[in-house]
DRENKOLSE-482748 format. One record per residue (C-alpha): residue number from 1; x, y, z; residue in one letter. Coordinates in steps of 0.2 Angstrom, whole numbers, always signed. Layout:
BEGIN
NODE	NUM	X	Y	Z	A $
...
//
This chain:
BEGIN
NODE	1	+310	+420	+198	X $
NODE	2	+326	+411	+194	X $
NODE	3	+337	+412	+177	X $
NODE	4	+344	+396	+173	X $
NODE	5	+358	+405	+165	X $
NODE	6	+367	+414	+181	X $
NODE	7	+377	+405	+190	X $
NODE	8	+377	+407	+208	X $
NODE	9	+392	+412	+218	X $
NODE	10	+398	+397	+230	X $
NODE	11	+413	+402	+240	X $
NODE	12	+425	+393	+239	X $
NODE	13	+437	+395	+254	X $
NODE	14	+444	+379	+261	X $
NODE	15	+450	+377	+279	X $
NODE	16	+468	+376	+272	X $
NODE	17	+464	+391	+259	X $
NODE	18	+479	+401	+261	X $
NODE	19	+492	+389	+264	X $
NODE	20	+501	+387	+249	X $
NODE	21	+508	+369	+257	X $
NODE	22	+493	+363	+259	X $
NODE	23	+486	+368	+245	X $
NODE	24	+497	+359	+232	X $
NODE	25	+497	+344	+242	X $
NODE	26	+478	+344	+240	X $
NODE	27	+479	+346	+222	X $
NODE	28	+491	+332	+219	X $
NODE	29	+478	+322	+229	X $
NODE	30	+463	+325	+221	X $
NODE	31	+473	+323	+203	X $
NODE	32	+479	+305	+208	X $
NODE	33	+461	+303	+214	X $
NODE	34	+453	+307	+196	X $
NODE	35	+467	+299	+187	X $
NODE	36	+473	+314	+177	X $
NODE	37	+493	+310	+177	X $
NODE	38	+498	+327	+172	X $
NODE	39	+489	+336	+184	X $
NODE	40	+496	+325	+195	X $
NODE	41	+514	+327	+189	X $
NODE	42	+513	+347	+190	X $
NODE	43	+505	+346	+208	X $
NODE	44	+519	+333	+211	X $
NODE	45	+533	+346	+206	X $
NODE	46	+522	+359	+216	X $
NODE	47	+524	+349	+231	X $
NODE	48	+542	+348	+229	X $
NODE	49	+544	+367	+226	X $
NODE	50	+534	+369	+241	X $
NODE	51	+545	+357	+253	X $
NODE	52	+560	+365	+247	X $
NODE	53	+556	+382	+251	X $
NODE	54	+551	+375	+269	X $
NODE	55	+568	+368	+269	X $
NODE	56	+577	+383	+262	X $
NODE	57	+568	+396	+273	X $
NODE	58	+557	+387	+286	X $
NODE	59	+553	+404	+295	X $
NODE	60	+549	+412	+279	X $
NODE	61	+537	+397	+277	X $
NODE	62	+528	+398	+291	X $
NODE	63	+524	+418	+291	X $
NODE	64	+520	+415	+276	X $
NODE	65	+508	+404	+278	X $
NODE	66	+500	+411	+294	X $
NODE	67	+499	+428	+283	X $
NODE	68	+489	+420	+269	X $
NODE	69	+478	+409	+280	X $
NODE	70	+476	+425	+289	X $
NODE	71	+469	+433	+272	X $
NODE	72	+458	+420	+267	X $
NODE	73	+451	+417	+285	X $
NODE	74	+448	+433	+293	X $
NODE	75	+434	+445	+287	X $
NODE	76	+439	+463	+285	X $
NODE	77	+455	+457	+278	X $
NODE	78	+448	+446	+265	X $
NODE	79	+436	+460	+264	X $
NODE	80	+449	+472	+259	X $
NODE	81	+460	+462	+247	X $
NODE	82	+444	+456	+238	X $
NODE	83	+440	+476	+235	X $
NODE	84	+457	+477	+228	X $
NODE	85	+459	+461	+219	X $
NODE	86	+440	+456	+213	X $
NODE	87	+432	+441	+223	X $
NODE	88	+439	+423	+214	X $
NODE	89	+422	+417	+219	X $
NODE	90	+409	+431	+212	X $
NODE	91	+421	+431	+194	X $
NODE	92	+421	+414	+192	X $
NODE	93	+403	+414	+194	X $
NODE	94	+400	+427	+182	X $
NODE	95	+413	+418	+168	X $
NODE	96	+401	+405	+169	X $
NODE	97	+386	+415	+168	X $
NODE	98	+394	+422	+152	X $
NODE	99	+399	+404	+145	X $
NODE	100	+377	+400	+147	X $
NODE	101	+373	+413	+138	X $
NODE	102	+386	+413	+126	X $
NODE	103	+379	+394	+120	X $
NODE	104	+362	+399	+123	X $
NODE	105	+351	+399	+109	X $
NODE	106	+332	+403	+114	X $
NODE	107	+325	+400	+93	X $
NODE	108	+334	+391	+78	X $
NODE	109	+343	+409	+68	X $
NODE	110	+340	+402	+50	X $
NODE	111	+324	+408	+43	X $
NODE	112	+317	+415	+58	X $
NODE	113	+314	+431	+51	X $
NODE	114	+309	+426	+33	X $
NODE	115	+293	+417	+43	X $
NODE	116	+288	+430	+56	X $
NODE	117	+290	+444	+41	X $
NODE	118	+278	+433	+29	X $
NODE	119	+274	+441	+12	X $
NODE	120	+266	+458	+18	X $
NODE	121	+282	+464	+24	X $
NODE	122	+289	+465	+6	X $
NODE	123	+278	+475	-3	X $
NODE	124	+277	+488	+11	X $
NODE	125	+296	+488	+9	X $
NODE	126	+296	+492	-13	X $
NODE	127	+279	+506	-8	X $
NODE	128	+290	+522	-2	X $
//
């Protein structure tokens, strides 16, 4: 039995997850394809800053990319990180489920209580 309001958890891990330089370049590419120029500007700045950090500290950038990739793709490391910070995919699914529940109304609320109660309950309330 499936509830249409509940959003299932979907794994968002990509091959380049954890490598910030590739993530920012992919974000820039997606923004260009979608035509969202505000995202293009922010993506270009992020990509430029990532390139600058690689130029200033290539060893540190490579080490950070390797550790980030390992944390995203090696099971025990990812489980430990998710245990500490929470699973971002599950958090996203739960927040979308909450949003679905807040926007859902099973029936119109105005006048429904009076229609269900009818005239007999008004007399019973005053009988006490």
